C-alpha positions as CSV (number, residue, x, y, z in Angstrom):
1,M,2.7,22.9,40.7
2,G,2.0,26.5,41.0
3,Y,3.9,29.2,39.2
4,G,4.1,33.1,39.9
5,A,2.8,33.6,36.5
6,Y,1.3,32.2,33.3
7,G,1.6,33.7,29.8
8,L,-1.1,32.8,27.3
9,V,-1.1,33.4,23.7
10,E,-4.0,32.6,21.3
11,V,-3.6,31.9,17.5
12,N,-5.5,30.2,14.6
13,G,-4.2,26.8,14.1
14,R,-2.0,24.3,15.8
15,A,0.9,24.5,13.8
16,N,0.8,28.3,14.6
17,G,0.7,27.4,18.3
18,I,3.9,25.1,18.0
19,I,5.7,28.2,16.4
20,V,4.4,30.6,19.0
21,L,5.5,27.8,21.8
22,D,9.0,27.5,20.4
23,Q,9.5,31.3,20.2
24,M,8.3,32.0,23.6
25,C,10.6,29.2,25.1
26,K,13.6,30.8,23.3
27,A,12.9,34.2,24.5
28,A,12.6,33.4,28.2
29,D,13.0,30.8,31.0
30,V,9.5,29.5,30.9
31,K,8.0,26.1,30.7
32,Y,5.2,24.7,28.5
33,E,2.3,24.1,30.8
34,A,-0.6,23.4,28.6
35,D,-2.5,24.0,25.4
36,N,-6.4,24.1,24.4
37,T,-7.6,23.9,20.7
38,R,-11.3,25.2,20.2
39,N,-13.7,27.4,18.5
40,G,-12.9,26.8,14.8
41,G,-9.1,25.9,15.6
42,H,-8.1,28.7,17.9
43,D,-5.2,27.4,19.9
44,T,-4.2,28.8,23.4
45,I,-0.7,28.0,24.4
46,V,0.1,28.5,28.0
47,V,3.6,28.8,29.4
48,A,4.6,29.1,33.2
49,G,7.2,30.7,35.2
50,D,7.9,33.8,37.1
51,I,6.4,37.2,36.3
52,S,9.3,38.6,34.5
53,A,9.9,35.4,32.3
54,C,6.2,35.3,31.4
55,T,6.1,38.8,30.3
56,A,9.1,38.6,28.2
57,A,7.8,35.5,26.5
58,V,4.5,37.1,25.8
59,E,6.3,40.5,24.7
60,S,8.4,38.5,22.3
61,I,5.3,37.4,20.5
62,R,3.7,40.9,20.6
63,Q,6.8,42.6,19.5
64,N,7.7,39.9,16.7
65,P,4.5,37.8,15.9
66,P,5.4,34.7,13.8
67,C,1.6,34.4,12.7
68,D,-1.8,36.5,13.4
69,V,-2.1,36.7,17.1
70,I,-5.6,36.8,18.3
71,S,-4.9,37.5,21.9
72,S,-2.2,37.4,24.5
73,W,-2.1,37.9,28.3
74,V,0.1,37.5,31.4
75,I,-1.5,36.1,34.4
76,T,0.2,37.1,37.7
77,G,-0.7,35.4,41.0
78,P,-3.1,32.9,39.3
79,S,-6.0,31.9,41.4
80,G,-6.6,28.5,42.5
81,E,-9.4,28.1,39.9
82,F,-7.0,29.1,37.1
83,V,-4.4,26.6,38.1
84,K,-7.5,23.9,38.3
85,I,-8.1,24.9,34.7
86,M,-4.5,24.4,33.9
87,E,-4.4,21.0,35.3
88,E,-7.5,20.0,33.6
89,W,-6.0,21.1,30.3
90,K,-2.8,19.0,30.8
91,A,-4.9,16.1,31.6
92,G,-6.6,16.4,28.4
93,R,-10.1,17.4,29.7
94,K,-10.8,20.3,27.4
């Protein structure tokens, strides 16, 4: 399913990723989409929804980070290739 936007936050450690996901879902009407853990434990959490919700979710982390945040993004109008990557992550092909 396609969404208007995706919000991504990268942290170090799976436990931190879960805490970030919880905060993002409480801050805005977003849906957990996928996650990917790589590069020495860097965990990228992805939520999906409309542009304003994804922006609010990511901003909640930027404004009140529950842990050290490596990077964060909001991707609006995602390309077909990006959506394909999300589908692969959800299917477990990291």
